[in-house]
C-alpha positions as CSV (number, residue, x, y, z in Angstrom):
1,X,36.9,14.0,16.6
2,X,38.0,17.2,16.7
3,X,35.7,19.7,14.5
4,X,35.8,22.6,12.6
5,X,32.7,24.9,12.4
6,X,32.1,23.5,9.2
7,X,32.2,20.1,10.5
8,X,29.6,20.7,13.2
9,X,27.5,22.6,10.9
10,X,27.8,19.6,8.6
11,X,26.9,17.3,11.4
12,X,24.3,19.4,12.9
13,X,22.2,18.7,9.2
14,X,23.1,15.3,8.3
15,X,24.4,13.4,12.3
16,X,20.8,11.9,13.0
17,X,21.1,10.7,9.0
18,X,24.5,9.0,9.4
19,X,23.2,7.3,12.8
20,X,20.3,5.8,11.5
21,X,22.0,4.5,8.1
22,X,24.8,2.8,10.4
23,X,28.2,4.7,8.8
24,X,30.4,4.5,11.3
25,X,31.6,7.7,13.0
26,X,35.2,7.5,12.0
27,X,34.2,8.0,8.0
28,X,32.5,11.4,8.7
29,X,34.9,13.7,8.5
30,X,36.4,12.1,5.2
31,X,32.7,11.6,3.8
32,X,32.3,16.0,4.6
33,X,35.5,16.6,2.9
34,X,34.9,14.2,-0.3
35,X,30.8,16.2,-0.6
36,X,32.6,19.5,0.0
37,X,35.4,19.0,-3.1
38,X,33.2,17.0,-4.9
39,X,35.8,13.7,-4.9
40,X,35.1,10.6,-6.7
41,X,37.6,8.4,-6.6
42,X,36.9,5.3,-6.6
43,X,38.8,4.2,-9.4
44,X,42.2,4.9,-6.6
45,X,41.2,2.0,-5.1
46,X,38.6,-0.4,-7.3
47,X,38.8,-1.7,-11.1
48,X,35.9,-2.6,-13.3
49,X,35.7,-6.0,-15.1
50,X,33.2,-7.0,-17.4
51,X,31.1,-10.4,-16.9
52,X,31.3,-12.9,-19.6
53,X,27.7,-14.2,-19.7
54,X,26.3,-18.0,-20.7
55,X,24.0,-17.9,-23.5
56,X,21.6,-19.5,-21.3
57,X,22.1,-16.4,-18.7
58,X,21.6,-13.4,-21.3
59,X,17.7,-13.4,-21.0
60,X,18.2,-12.8,-17.1
61,X,19.9,-9.6,-17.7
62,X,21.9,-9.3,-14.3
63,X,24.7,-6.3,-14.3
64,X,27.3,-6.4,-16.9
65,X,30.3,-5.3,-14.6
66,X,31.6,-6.2,-11.1
67,X,33.8,-4.1,-8.9
68,X,37.3,-5.8,-7.8
69,X,39.9,-4.5,-5.3
70,X,42.7,-3.1,-6.5
71,X,44.9,-2.9,-3.5
72,X,44.4,-4.0,0.0
73,X,41.7,-1.4,1.9
74,X,42.0,-1.3,5.8
75,X,38.0,-1.2,7.2
76,X,39.8,0.8,10.1
77,X,41.1,3.7,7.9
78,X,38.9,6.6,8.0
79,X,39.9,7.5,4.0
80,X,38.3,4.8,2.4
81,X,34.7,5.6,2.4
82,X,33.4,6.5,-1.3
83,X,31.1,8.2,-3.3
84,X,28.8,6.6,-5.9
85,X,26.6,8.9,-8.4
86,X,23.5,8.1,-9.5
87,X,22.5,7.3,-13.3
88,X,18.8,7.8,-12.4
89,X,16.5,8.6,-10.0
90,X,12.6,8.1,-10.7
91,X,9.6,7.5,-9.2
92,X,8.2,4.2,-9.4
93,X,6.5,4.2,-13.0
94,X,9.6,5.9,-15.0
95,X,8.3,5.1,-18.6
96,X,7.7,8.7,-19.9
97,X,11.0,9.5,-18.6
98,X,12.9,6.9,-20.5
99,X,10.4,7.8,-23.8
100,X,12.5,11.3,-23.4
101,X,16.2,10.1,-23.0
102,X,17.5,8.2,-25.7
103,X,21.0,8.2,-23.9
104,X,19.7,7.4,-20.6
105,X,18.2,4.0,-22.5
106,X,21.2,3.7,-23.6
107,X,23.1,3.9,-20.7
108,X,21.2,1.3,-18.8
109,X,21.3,-1.3,-21.4
110,X,24.8,-1.3,-21.3
111,X,24.7,-1.5,-17.4
112,X,22.4,-4.5,-17.9
113,X,23.6,-6.1,-20.7
114,X,21.0,-5.7,-22.7
115,X,21.2,-5.6,-26.6
116,X,20.6,-2.5,-28.1
117,X,18.7,-3.6,-31.2
118,X,15.4,-3.7,-30.4
119,X,12.9,-0.9,-31.1
120,X,12.3,1.9,-28.2
121,X,9.3,0.7,-26.8
122,X,10.4,-3.1,-26.9
123,X,13.7,-1.5,-25.3
124,X,11.8,0.2,-22.7
125,X,9.8,-2.6,-21.3
126,X,12.8,-5.0,-21.6
127,X,14.9,-2.5,-19.1
128,X,11.4,-1.8,-17.2
129,X,11.2,-5.7,-16.2
130,X,14.8,-6.3,-15.7
131,X,15.6,-3.1,-13.5
132,X,14.9,-4.3,-10.6
133,X,18.0,-6.2,-10.2
134,X,20.0,-2.8,-10.3
135,X,17.5,-0.3,-8.0
136,X,17.4,1.2,-4.7
137,X,14.9,3.3,-3.1
138,X,15.3,5.7,-0.1
139,X,12.4,7.8,1.3
140,X,12.3,11.3,3.2
141,X,10.5,10.1,6.9
142,X,10.1,13.1,8.1
143,X,8.3,15.0,4.9
144,X,5.6,16.7,6.0
145,X,3.2,16.0,3.4
146,X,2.7,11.6,2.8
147,X,3.2,12.2,-0.8
148,X,6.9,13.3,0.2
149,X,7.3,10.6,2.3
150,X,6.9,8.0,-0.7
151,X,9.5,6.0,-1.8
152,X,12.0,7.6,-4.5
153,X,13.9,4.9,-6.4
154,X,17.3,5.1,-8.2
155,X,20.1,3.3,-10.3
156,X,23.1,3.8,-9.1
157,X,26.4,4.4,-11.5
158,X,28.4,1.6,-13.1
159,X,30.6,1.3,-10.2
160,X,27.7,1.4,-7.5
161,X,25.6,-1.2,-9.7
162,X,28.9,-3.6,-11.0
163,X,28.5,-4.0,-6.5
164,X,27.8,-7.9,-6.3
165,X,25.3,-9.9,-3.5
166,X,27.0,-11.9,-0.5
167,X,25.5,-13.2,2.4
168,X,28.9,-12.2,3.8
169,X,29.5,-8.8,2.6
170,X,33.0,-7.0,2.7
171,X,31.2,-3.7,1.7
172,X,27.8,-1.4,3.1
173,X,26.4,1.0,0.2
174,X,23.6,3.3,1.9
175,X,22.2,6.2,-0.2
176,X,23.0,9.6,1.7
177,X,20.9,12.9,1.0
178,X,23.4,15.7,0.9
179,X,20.9,19.1,2.3
180,X,23.5,21.6,1.5
181,X,23.2,20.9,-2.3
182,X,20.0,19.0,-2.4
183,X,21.7,15.9,-3.8
184,X,21.3,12.3,-3.1
185,X,24.6,10.3,-3.3
186,X,25.3,6.4,-2.3
187,X,28.2,6.1,-0.3
188,X,30.1,3.1,0.2
189,X,32.7,2.1,3.0
190,X,34.2,-1.7,3.7
191,X,33.0,-3.4,6.9
192,X,35.9,-6.4,6.6
193,X,39.4,-5.8,5.2
194,X,39.6,-6.5,1.9
195,X,42.4,-7.7,-0.3
196,X,43.4,-6.5,-3.1
197,X,41.8,-8.4,-6.4
198,X,39.3,-9.2,-4.0
199,X,35.5,-8.9,-5.4
200,X,33.7,-6.4,-3.6
201,X,30.1,-7.1,-2.4
202,X,27.3,-6.5,-0.3
203,X,24.3,-7.6,1.2
204,X,21.3,-6.8,-1.3
205,X,19.0,-8.2,1.6
206,X,20.8,-6.2,4.5
207,X,18.8,-6.7,8.1
208,X,16.5,-9.9,6.8
209,X,17.3,-12.3,9.4
210,X,14.0,-14.7,9.0
211,X,15.5,-17.4,6.6
212,X,12.0,-17.5,4.1
213,X,11.7,-13.8,4.1
214,X,15.3,-13.2,3.0
215,X,15.2,-16.2,0.6
216,X,12.5,-14.3,-1.1
217,X,13.7,-11.1,-1.1
218,X,17.2,-12.2,-2.7
219,X,15.0,-13.6,-5.5
220,X,16.0,-11.1,-8.4
221,X,19.7,-12.6,-8.3
222,X,19.5,-16.1,-6.3
223,X,16.8,-18.1,-8.0
224,X,15.5,-20.6,-5.5
225,X,11.6,-22.7,-5.6
226,X,8.7,-21.9,-3.1
227,X,6.6,-24.5,-4.2
228,X,6.7,-27.2,-1.3
229,X,5.6,-24.0,1.1
230,X,1.7,-24.7,1.8
231,X,-0.1,-22.1,-0.5
232,X,-2.8,-21.1,2.1
233,X,-0.9,-19.0,5.3
234,X,-1.4,-20.2,8.6
235,X,-4.3,-17.9,11.0
236,X,-2.2,-15.6,12.9
237,X,-2.2,-14.8,16.5
238,X,-3.4,-12.0,18.6
239,X,-0.1,-10.9,19.0
240,X,-0.3,-10.5,15.1
241,X,-3.3,-7.8,15.3
242,X,-2.2,-6.2,18.5
243,X,1.0,-5.1,16.8
244,X,1.5,-1.7,14.8
245,X,-1.6,-0.1,16.6
246,X,-2.4,2.0,19.5
247,X,-3.5,0.1,22.5
248,X,-7.3,0.3,23.5
249,X,-9.5,-0.7,25.9
250,X,-12.6,-2.4,26.4
251,X,-16.2,-1.2,28.2
252,X,-16.7,-1.9,31.2
253,X,-20.0,-4.0,30.3
254,X,-21.5,-3.7,33.7
255,X,-21.6,0.0,33.8
256,X,-24.0,-0.3,30.2
257,X,-26.6,-3.1,31.4
258,X,-30.0,-2.1,30.6
259,X,-31.5,-0.3,28.1
260,X,-30.9,3.7,27.1
261,X,-33.7,6.2,28.1
262,X,-33.0,8.7,25.2
263,X,-34.7,12.0,24.7
264,X,-36.4,13.4,22.1
265,X,-33.8,15.5,21.1
266,X,-29.9,13.8,21.3
267,X,-26.7,16.5,21.2
268,X,-23.8,15.4,18.6
269,X,-20.6,16.6,19.1
270,X,-18.9,15.9,15.6
271,X,-15.2,16.5,14.6
272,X,-16.6,16.2,10.6
273,X,-18.2,19.1,9.3
274,X,-20.4,17.6,6.8
275,X,-22.2,16.5,10.0
276,X,-22.3,20.0,11.4
277,X,-23.6,21.2,8.2
278,X,-25.9,18.5,7.0
279,X,-28.0,17.1,9.9
280,X,-30.5,19.4,10.1
281,X,-33.3,17.2,12.1
282,X,-34.9,18.1,15.0
283,X,-34.3,15.6,16.3
284,X,-30.4,16.2,16.8
285,X,-28.8,19.5,17.9
286,X,-24.9,20.2,17.3
287,X,-22.9,21.3,20.2
288,X,-19.3,22.1,20.5
289,X,-18.2,20.4,23.3
290,X,-18.1,16.6,23.9
291,X,-18.5,17.1,27.8
292,X,-22.6,18.0,26.7
293,X,-23.0,15.2,23.9
294,X,-24.8,12.3,23.6
295,X,-23.4,11.7,20.4
296,X,-19.4,11.5,19.9
297,X,-18.4,11.4,16.3
298,X,-15.1,11.3,16.0
299,X,-12.8,11.5,12.9
300,X,-9.7,10.6,14.8
301,X,-9.5,7.0,16.3
302,X,-10.9,6.6,19.6
303,X,-9.8,4.1,22.0
304,X,-10.5,4.3,25.4
305,X,-13.8,2.8,25.5
306,X,-13.3,1.8,29.3
307,X,-13.5,5.1,30.4
308,X,-16.0,6.2,28.3
309,X,-18.6,3.3,29.9
310,X,-18.5,5.6,32.9
311,X,-20.6,7.6,30.5
312,X,-23.2,5.5,29.8
313,X,-25.5,7.6,28.0
314,X,-23.0,8.5,25.5
315,X,-22.5,7.2,22.1
316,X,-19.6,7.0,20.1
317,X,-18.9,6.8,16.2
318,X,-16.2,3.5,16.5
319,X,-16.3,-0.2,17.5
320,X,-13.2,-1.3,19.4
321,X,-10.8,-3.7,17.1
322,X,-13.1,-2.4,14.5
323,X,-9.4,-2.4,12.3
324,X,-10.1,-6.1,11.5
325,X,-12.6,-4.7,8.4
326,X,-10.6,-1.2,8.2
327,X,-6.7,-2.0,7.9
328,X,-6.2,-3.6,4.6
329,X,-3.9,-6.7,5.9
330,X,-6.3,-7.3,9.0
331,X,-9.5,-7.5,6.7
332,X,-7.8,-10.0,4.1
333,X,-7.3,-12.1,7.4
334,X,-10.5,-11.4,8.7
335,X,-12.0,-12.8,5.5
336,X,-10.6,-15.7,5.2
337,X,-12.5,-17.2,8.2
338,X,-15.2,-18.3,5.8
339,X,-15.4,-20.4,3.2
340,X,-17.6,-18.3,0.8
341,X,-14.8,-15.7,0.5
342,X,-12.8,-17.6,-2.0
343,X,-15.3,-16.2,-3.8
344,X,-15.5,-12.8,-2.7
345,X,-12.0,-11.7,-1.6
346,X,-9.0,-11.7,-4.2
347,X,-6.3,-13.8,-3.4
348,X,-4.4,-12.0,-0.9
349,X,-1.0,-11.9,1.1
350,X,0.6,-10.4,3.7
351,X,4.3,-9.2,2.1
352,X,6.4,-10.0,5.4
353,X,5.1,-12.4,7.3
354,X,3.2,-14.4,4.0
355,X,5.9,-14.5,1.6
356,X,6.5,-17.6,1.4
357,X,3.2,-18.6,0.5
358,X,2.6,-15.8,-2.3
359,X,5.7,-16.5,-3.5
360,X,5.0,-20.2,-3.8
361,X,1.1,-19.6,-5.2
362,X,3.3,-16.8,-7.8
363,X,5.6,-19.5,-9.2
364,X,2.9,-22.5,-9.1
365,X,0.7,-20.4,-11.3
366,X,3.6,-19.4,-13.6
367,X,4.6,-22.9,-13.8
368,X,0.7,-23.9,-15.1
369,X,0.5,-20.7,-17.2
370,X,-2.4,-19.0,-15.6
371,X,-1.9,-15.2,-15.5
372,X,-0.1,-13.7,-12.7
373,X,-0.7,-9.9,-12.3
374,X,-1.0,-8.8,-9.1
375,X,-1.6,-5.2,-7.1
376,X,0.3,-4.4,-4.5
377,X,-1.3,-2.2,-1.7
378,X,0.3,-0.5,1.3
379,X,-1.9,-1.5,4.5
380,X,-3.3,2.3,5.5
381,X,-2.9,4.7,2.9
382,X,-5.7,6.2,1.0
383,X,-5.9,8.1,-2.5
384,X,-4.4,5.1,-4.6
385,X,-0.5,6.0,-3.3
386,X,2.0,3.8,-3.7
387,X,0.0,1.4,-5.2
388,X,1.6,-1.0,-7.9
389,X,0.2,-3.4,-10.8
390,X,2.6,-6.0,-12.4
391,X,3.3,-9.7,-13.5
392,X,7.1,-9.0,-12.8
393,X,7.7,-10.8,-9.6
394,X,11.0,-9.2,-9.2
395,X,8.7,-6.0,-8.7
396,X,6.3,-7.0,-6.0
397,X,9.3,-8.6,-3.9
398,X,11.1,-5.3,-4.3
399,X,8.3,-2.5,-3.7
400,X,7.6,-5.0,-0.4
401,X,11.1,-3.5,1.5
402,X,9.2,0.0,1.6
403,X,6.9,-0.5,4.0
404,X,4.1,-3.0,5.3
405,X,2.1,-4.1,2.2
406,X,-0.4,-6.4,1.2
407,X,-0.7,-8.2,-2.2
408,X,-3.9,-9.0,-4.3
409,X,-4.5,-11.3,-7.1
410,X,-5.6,-8.2,-9.9
411,X,-9.0,-8.7,-10.9
412,X,-8.2,-8.8,-14.8
413,X,-11.4,-9.7,-16.1
414,X,-14.0,-6.9,-14.5
415,X,-17.3,-5.9,-15.7
416,X,-16.7,-2.6,-17.3
417,X,-19.1,0.3,-18.0
418,X,-19.4,2.0,-21.6
419,X,-18.6,5.5,-21.8
420,X,-19.2,6.7,-25.0
421,X,-17.0,9.8,-24.5
422,X,-13.9,7.4,-23.4
423,X,-15.0,5.5,-26.8
424,X,-15.5,2.3,-25.1
425,X,-15.7,0.1,-21.9
426,X,-14.2,1.4,-18.6
427,X,-13.5,0.3,-15.1
428,X,-15.6,1.3,-12.2
429,X,-16.2,0.0,-8.7
430,X,-19.1,1.1,-6.1
431,X,-19.1,2.1,-2.7
432,X,-22.2,1.5,-0.5
433,X,-22.5,2.7,3.5
434,X,-22.0,0.5,5.8
435,X,-23.5,1.1,9.2
436,X,-23.0,-1.2,12.1
437,X,-25.1,-0.9,15.0
438,X,-24.5,-3.8,17.3
439,X,-22.1,-7.3,16.9
440,X,-23.9,-9.1,19.8
441,X,-27.0,-9.7,18.3
442,X,-25.0,-8.7,14.8
443,X,-27.6,-5.7,13.3
444,X,-26.2,-4.0,10.4
445,X,-27.5,-1.6,7.2
446,X,-26.8,-0.7,4.0
447,X,-27.9,2.6,2.7
448,X,-29.0,1.6,-0.5
449,X,-28.2,4.9,-3.2
450,X,-24.4,3.5,-3.6
451,X,-22.0,5.7,-5.0
452,X,-19.4,5.2,-8.6
453,X,-16.7,6.2,-9.3
454,X,-15.0,5.3,-13.4
455,X,-11.6,4.5,-14.8
456,X,-11.5,7.7,-17.8
457,X,-9.8,5.4,-19.9
458,X,-10.7,2.0,-21.9
459,X,-9.2,-1.1,-19.9
460,X,-7.3,-3.3,-21.5
461,X,-4.7,-5.6,-19.5
462,X,-1.7,-3.5,-20.0
463,X,0.1,-0.2,-19.4
464,X,-0.1,-0.6,-15.6
465,X,1.4,3.0,-15.2
466,X,-1.4,4.6,-16.7
467,X,-3.3,5.4,-13.8
468,X,-6.3,6.6,-15.8
469,X,-6.7,3.4,-17.3
470,X,-6.4,1.0,-14.2
471,X,-7.6,3.3,-11.2
472,X,-11.4,5.1,-10.6
473,X,-10.1,7.2,-7.9
474,X,-9.8,10.8,-10.0
475,X,-10.5,13.4,-6.8
476,X,-6.2,13.8,-6.3
477,X,-6.0,13.8,-10.3
478,X,-4.6,17.1,-11.3
479,X,-6.8,18.3,-14.7
480,X,-8.6,14.6,-14.5
481,X,-11.8,14.2,-15.7
482,X,-14.1,13.1,-12.6
483,X,-17.1,11.8,-14.1
484,X,-20.3,11.9,-11.4
485,X,-23.6,9.5,-11.8
486,X,-26.2,9.0,-9.6
487,X,-27.1,5.4,-9.1
488,X,-30.6,5.9,-10.6
489,X,-28.5,7.0,-13.8
490,X,-26.3,3.9,-13.9
491,X,-29.5,1.8,-13.2
492,X,-30.9,2.6,-16.6
493,X,-27.5,2.3,-18.5
494,X,-27.1,-1.1,-16.7
495,X,-30.4,-2.0,-18.2
496,X,-29.3,-1.4,-21.5
497,X,-25.5,-2.6,-21.3
498,X,-26.4,-5.7,-19.2
499,X,-30.0,-6.7,-20.1
500,X,-29.2,-10.3,-19.1
501,X,-28.1,-9.5,-15.8
502,X,-30.8,-7.8,-13.5
503,X,-29.2,-5.9,-10.9
504,X,-31.2,-7.2,-8.2
505,X,-29.8,-10.2,-8.5
506,X,-26.6,-8.3,-8.3
507,X,-27.1,-6.4,-5.6
508,X,-28.4,-9.4,-3.1
509,X,-24.7,-11.2,-3.9
510,X,-23.4,-7.9,-2.5
511,X,-25.4,-7.9,0.5
512,X,-24.2,-11.2,1.3
513,X,-21.0,-10.4,0.8
514,X,-21.5,-7.8,2.9
515,X,-22.8,-9.4,5.6
516,X,-20.4,-12.4,5.6
517,X,-17.5,-9.9,6.3
518,X,-19.5,-8.6,9.0
519,X,-19.8,-12.1,10.4
520,X,-16.3,-12.7,9.7
521,X,-15.2,-9.5,12.0
522,X,-17.1,-10.8,15.1
523,X,-16.5,-14.6,15.1
524,X,-13.4,-14.0,16.8
525,X,-13.2,-12.4,20.1
526,X,-11.0,-8.9,20.5
527,X,-8.7,-8.1,19.7
528,X,-8.7,-10.4,16.4
529,X,-12.4,-9.6,16.3
530,X,-14.7,-6.6,16.8
531,X,-15.9,-6.3,20.4
532,X,-19.2,-5.7,21.7
533,X,-20.2,-2.3,23.3
534,X,-23.5,-1.2,23.3
535,X,-22.6,2.5,23.3
536,X,-21.0,1.9,19.8
537,X,-22.5,2.5,16.3
538,X,-20.2,3.0,13.4
539,X,-20.3,4.4,9.1
540,X,-18.0,2.3,6.8
541,X,-17.8,2.9,3.3
542,X,-17.2,-1.0,1.4
543,X,-15.7,-0.2,-1.9
544,X,-16.9,-3.5,-4.5
545,X,-16.1,-4.2,-8.1
546,X,-17.6,-6.9,-9.9
547,X,-16.3,-9.5,-11.9
548,X,-16.7,-12.0,-14.5
549,X,-16.6,-15.8,-13.4
550,X,-15.4,-18.5,-16.2
551,X,-18.7,-19.3,-16.4
552,X,-19.9,-15.8,-17.5
553,X,-21.6,-14.8,-14.1
554,X,-20.9,-11.4,-12.1
555,X,-19.2,-12.0,-8.5
556,X,-18.6,-9.0,-6.5
557,X,-15.5,-8.7,-4.9
558,X,-14.4,-6.7,-1.8
559,X,-11.1,-3.8,-2.5
560,X,-11.6,-2.4,1.2
561,X,-13.2,-1.2,3.9
562,X,-12.7,2.7,4.9
563,X,-12.8,4.4,8.7
564,X,-14.9,7.4,8.5
565,X,-15.2,8.2,4.8
566,X,-15.7,11.3,2.7
567,X,-19.7,11.6,2.3
568,X,-19.8,15.3,0.5
569,X,-21.0,13.6,-2.8
570,X,-23.8,11.6,-0.8
571,X,-24.7,15.0,1.0
572,X,-24.8,16.9,-2.1
573,X,-26.5,14.1,-3.7
574,X,-29.0,13.2,-1.0
575,X,-29.3,16.2,1.3
576,X,-30.9,13.9,4.1
577,X,-28.1,11.6,3.8
578,X,-27.1,12.0,8.0
579,X,-30.5,12.9,9.3
580,X,-31.6,9.2,7.5
581,X,-28.3,7.3,9.2
582,X,-28.8,9.0,12.4
583,X,-32.3,8.0,12.9
584,X,-31.3,4.3,12.2
585,X,-28.7,4.3,14.4
586,X,-29.8,6.4,17.6
587,X,-33.7,6.0,17.2
588,X,-33.8,2.7,15.7
589,X,-36.6,4.1,13.5
590,X,-36.8,2.3,10.2
591,X,-36.5,5.3,7.1
592,X,-36.8,4.1,3.0
593,X,-33.5,4.7,2.5
594,X,-31.4,2.4,4.7
595,X,-31.8,-1.7,4.5
596,X,-31.2,-4.0,7.4
597,X,-28.4,-6.6,6.2
């Protein structure tokens, strides 16, 4: 293709995007011309037709229009690429935007064939329930900030939303970010020759070939019962545990035989500044060079345990294959190894490999009239980013496409904490610091001073877009109230609020759960379980919520286990925090604040 300097400049900015989106090169020049001239000429080759729906279909609210070709369209003709505008671009919780834009509400109602005769709140709720049939997403994968890489959702205009699904489509539609104007469009182009009067179609599950997952992803448009699929997924093999992870080596145990001879003072190299500031015991000294250290305390993942075993005098703050605890999907799989996990692990599924089992369970619960509220979480994001709560199956299936995620049964009857300043009872979670000294034999501890996080609004099973009602992590929310409370004050409040439930009894259940989880993590050999390594010691944070059972008993639920957690509050509250932990892990001393599991 001969190129002008303008076209060359365009491709310098956009070629990678065009290639990754699979836009054939033959269309690039026409696309550029239409972008520069803002040419929206779909009406020359396509027409919109109103869909007549049966009464029984009216509550399903599929798009009210379909798109049909006015003329023959040759897929090899470079002119047949078309710009599609977007009616609405929004973050996942768009309720506030809709509340402020009546014109947008009416436009979306027309697109989805929803009668414009409800009150505004009911209308918005109905729209948000049905938008999953017409929304799409894109993300900026090379953005520096993780928040800027989160999915951006959008609704195409009436032309784009009128393109229907087919397993054998004649067109593709892909999002395109025009960097010059900082505007995102969709672009439509043919992949087959199209005859006059032919309906324009695309594949709504494009790129998904595995049959069960494909059928699940298409459920918003094509119903299918999954109830014949077992709700209990099989245990995955070693390949699953290794996939997506940097390869790590096992230690050479022959070089680590015998008992370490420790000096009276251990040298610590730490990438975590809080340790350097707060580890003031005369049993430890901070050094700047890892080669000089007896203890290596890294905040980045360490993988080469074989090489480290050539320096048997050193300790490391990680275990080989500890990701079976610290990555959300692997934690769920790991915990299934014990029958007792049915009590303390929320029902969980991987939304890629276990999606059919999940849909089966969802459909069965729906048929039996049970609540179906679920929380969708990315495998490996923190700060409550990209987390969704809903009882809308279409919603869950659509967000499953935005990156690897698990879905867990939402805790609908949590034990709550009364906050008078909030005029009600709020959700809270409990963080215990978990210490692992050895896996053969299992030797673990828990720091007895637990930590608490609170929601800022009274809990109700509604308005799931209200972060401060349903979440407890307020550190990253601008202007949010961050309630601090030491565990001793919490226990005094607990005694008043729940006099019939002794905290010691609840805590024993928590400790039993934590020990069960660790036992699950070492049942299997690596890579499916944590590996034995005499050089390893580790500190994790276990986040826990309490739930009421049907018998009005309190049951702990594990939410997640964190690698290298933030321990600033621990150091602020308890200046000897790291000293106590290091004395236990590296000198095998007993301290009052650390309890063996």
